[in-house]
Structure formats: structure tokens, C-alpha cells
C-alpha positions in Angstrom: -26.2 10.3 8.4 -26.3 14.0 7.1 -27.6 14.9 3.9 -27.2 18.4 2.0 -29.4 20.0 -0.6 -27.5 20.5 -3.8 -29.0 21.9 -6.9 -31.9 19.7 -8.0 -30.9 16.9 -5.7 -30.2 15.5 -2.1 -26.8 13.7 -1.6 -25.5 11.7 1.3 -22.0 12.0 2.7 -20.4 9.5 0.5 -21.6 11.1 -2.7 -20.7 14.6 -1.4 -17.1 13.3 -0.8 -16.8 12.2 -4.3 -18.2 15.3 -5.8 -15.7 17.3 -3.8 -12.9 15.3 -4.7 -13.8 15.6 -8.3 -14.0 19.2 -8.0 -10.4 19.3 -6.4 -9.3 17.2 -9.4 -10.9 19.6 -11.8 -9.4 22.6 -10.1 -5.9 21.1 -10.2 -6.2 19.9 -13.9 -4.7 23.0 -15.4 -1.5 22.7 -13.3 -1.2 19.1 -13.7 -1.5 19.5 -17.5 1.3 22.2 -17.4 3.6 20.1 -15.3 3.0 17.0 -17.5 3.8 19.0 -20.7 7.1 20.2 -19.1 8.1 16.9 -18.2 7.4 15.5 -21.7 9.4 18.6 -23.2 12.3 17.9 -20.9 12.4 14.2 -21.8 12.2 15.1 -25.5 15.2 17.6 -25.0 17.2 15.0 -23.2 16.5 12.3 -25.8 17.6 14.8 -28.7 20.8 15.6 -26.7 21.7 12.0 -26.3 20.9 11.2 -29.9 23.5 13.9 -30.8 26.2 12.7 -28.4 25.8 8.9 -29.2 24.6 9.2 -32.8 22.1 6.3 -32.0 18.4 6.0 -32.4 16.6 6.4 -29.3 13.0 6.2 -28.5 10.8 7.9 -25.8 10.1 5.9 -22.7 6.9 4.3 -22.3 6.0 6.9 -19.6 6.5 9.7 -22.1 4.3 8.1 -24.7 1.5 7.5 -22.1 2.2 11.1 -21.0 1.7 12.5 -24.4 -1.5 10.4 -24.8 -2.9 11.8 -21.6 -2.0 15.4 -22.9 -3.7 14.7 -26.1 -6.8 13.6 -24.3 -6.8 16.6 -22.0 -6.6 18.9 -25.1 -9.4 17.0 -27.0 -7.0 15.9 -29.6 -6.9 12.5 -31.3 -4.2 10.1 -30.3 -3.5 8.8 -33.7 
């Protein structure tokens, strides 16, 4: 078993792997948020276009609703 000295603590390999995985996720977060926002905007545009063509009430998919909630959480906005 190997250990490393990180600021103020000694960690084992399993904890180190978790910290590095978290760091990679944090580093990717801005790109993930940007892509998710583009997907939601594309879905909104498609729904608006279909409403115009079909003249019917259409709702966002459950995935789009969940994506909006994730975006709001990432931006620190309420999900009211």
C-alpha cells in the first residue's frame, strides 16, 4: 500500500483515486454545463417549431426538465 502526503493529511490509494476523479469532474464541469445548455436550447427550439407546424400544445421531455434542474443547480438558482 502506498500513501501520499497531501496538504494536512495522509491519504491511501483509494482516497487518492477518488480525489483525482473528483478533480477531473470539476475540471470538466464548465464544458458539461455548456453542452447541456445547448441541448436544452435545441430541444426548446424543436418544440417551438413543432408547435407552429402542428398547432398543438407540446411539453418538454422529462430529460429536458431534468436537464433544466441540473443547470439551475449548477448555476446556484432555485428550481421553483
